[in-house]
N, C-alpha and C positions, 0 to 999 in steps of 0.2 A: 425192770426190763432189760433186757440186753441188746444190743443192736453191735453188728461188727459189720466191715463194709474193705472191700477191697478192691482193685482192677489186677484180673491176672493177662498174660500175655500166653496167645495155646501158640505153636511152633508152624508155618508153616504146611496145610496139606492137601494130597490130592485131591481133584472135585471128589468126591459120594459123600458119604452118612459111616461119623465117625465118634466112637463109645470116649464120650469124656469125663465119665464118673469118679474116675481112679482120680484123676486129673482134679477134677474141682474138691475131693475128700481133702485130699494131698495139700491143697492150695488152702483152704480153710477148716484151722485142726481145730480152731473157735466155735464146732458144733458141737463138739464133745461138750459144752460147756454148756447149752443150752438141755433142757427138760422138756418142754415145750416151746414149737417153734415153726417159723417157717423161712424157708433159706431159696431166697430166687438167684438166677440168674439172670444176664443181659445183657446182648451182643452190642456191640457198638460201630456196623454194620448193615450194611443196605443189600448186599450181594453172599450173602449167608443166614444161618437158622439153627434155631433149635429147636429140638422133639424127644422126645420122649418114650420108648417104644422098644420091641424086643433086646436083651442085652445078653443071650444062647450064639443063637444062630446068628454067623457071621451073613448066611444067606437072604437075611432079611432085609438087612443093609442094603445088598447087595441090588435086590430087589424095588426099593426103595428106588433108590440113585436108578436101575429103569423106567419103571415109574414115571416120574418123575420129567424124567426128559423123551416120555413119549407124548403129558400132559401138556408138556411147556417147551415145547421143540424151539433150537433155536433156525436164525435166518424165516421167520415168517416174517412174508411180506408187507403184514401191514407192521412188522415194527420201524419205528424211527430213530427210536434210541439206542444209534451202533454202531456210534466210532470209538467206542470202546472194547468192540468186538465181536460175534454173533456168540456168545456167551455171557453176553453184559446183562440184557433185557431180560432174558427169561432167567436168570439169575435173582434178577429185584420182584418177581414173579413172583420167585417158588422160596421168596423169601417172603416174600406178603403172606403169602399160602398157609406157609410152615409157623409167622413169627419168631416177634428176639428177645422171649420172655420161657421161662417154666419157673414154677416156683413147687416146690419139694416140702412136703409137710419133716416137720426133724421133731424125733420125741424120741427120750431116755439118748440124748450125744448121739443119734443118727439118724441119718438121711431115710426118711422112711418109705423108703418105695416097695414095689414089690418085685418078688422071689426075682419075675422074667422080666421088669424094665432097669433102664438102665437111661441116657442124657446122652443125645448127640450131637456133635455137631454138626449139621447138617453143608459140607461149601458147595454152594454153587458155582464157580466156576473154576477154571484147569488154572490158573496160577489167582488166587485169587491170598498166599501171602497169610501173615500172620494175624494173628483174628484175638480180637481183645474183649474179653470178660468184666462187667462188675458182679461181685459177690457180695449178696448182701445179708449177713445173717440177723436174726432179729426170736425175741422169746425169753422164758423163762427157767 
């Protein structure tokens, strides 16, 4: 069994849903050495998240952002945690709804995603800054 782990730093991105599949593949070339295994991608933040979804039509990512902003609005009168700005508490809720990690099968040295699937960095802050990911690949 082989194990590889590294931490990468993604550049700051604007608020929204961003495809990062290629950045992950580029940062973890060791995936090519695994015939059967898994890649776990974990984000080390509480106001951004990860998910897997449509990789071809960018309007899907825009619709995600629009929907989440309606579902979890800013300036809700019941928020107590407000001292970091109106986007902070909603960002925490959105991150918890989507989650901090994704797991992807590795088959014959490649991520075994569906043809229309990609990994999204879900940036929930207006100015979230750079984001750190821990990539862990393992298998035979």
